[in-house]
N, C-alpha and C positions, 0 to 999 in steps of 0.2 A: 829406329824402330827395332824392338826386340821381337824376333819371329815367334818366340814361344809364349808371348803374352796372349792371354785369351780374355774374351769378354766374360763378365759374370752372367749368371743365369738371368738376372733382371735385365741386364743390357741386351742380351740375346732376345728376350721376350719383347722388349721395346722395339728392337730392330725388326723383328718378325711382324709386329703389328704395323709398323711403318711400311714395310714391304707389301703387306696385304692391302693396305689402303692405296698405295701407289699402283699396285696391280689392278685394283678395281677402277681407279681413275684412268689408267692406260686403256683398259677394256672399253670404258665409256667413250674415250676419244677415238676408238677404232684402231688402236695400236697395242693389242695385248702382247704380253711376253710369250715367247715360244717355249717349248718344253725344255730346251737346252738352257735358256736364260733362267727359268724357274729352278731347274736343278742346280745351277750355279749358286743362286741365292740361298737355296735350301742347304747346300754344302757349307756355305759361309756360316749359316746358323748352327748347323750340326757340329762344325769344327770350332765354333765360337771365335772366329777370326776377328781381330780388331779392325776398326774401320780403315785405318791407314793401309793395312795389308790388303783389304778388299779393294780399295781404290787403286792400289798399285797393280793388282791382278787384272782388274778391268781395263786399266790404261794399257797394260802390256797386250792384252787381247785386242784392243782397239787398234793398236799400232801394228798388229800382225806378228808381234814377237812370239816366239815359242815360249809357252808357259809350262813349267814342270807340272807333273801330276799334282793336282791341287791338294788332295787329301794326304797329308803327311803324318 
């Protein structure tokens, strides 16, 4: 994975739409995202991170690994 690869504007828009749909479904299920989670996904979109980098970041957080400041 190349760290500097970014998603295109169209890919970011599609990811944002999927996130908004998922957030709506999570809310319906009674498990809405918290402000920190929403901010993380918004950062992914703002920085146009590729999906592989997003997954690696989320996995590191889930393991409790220290993750560097995300916005580089």
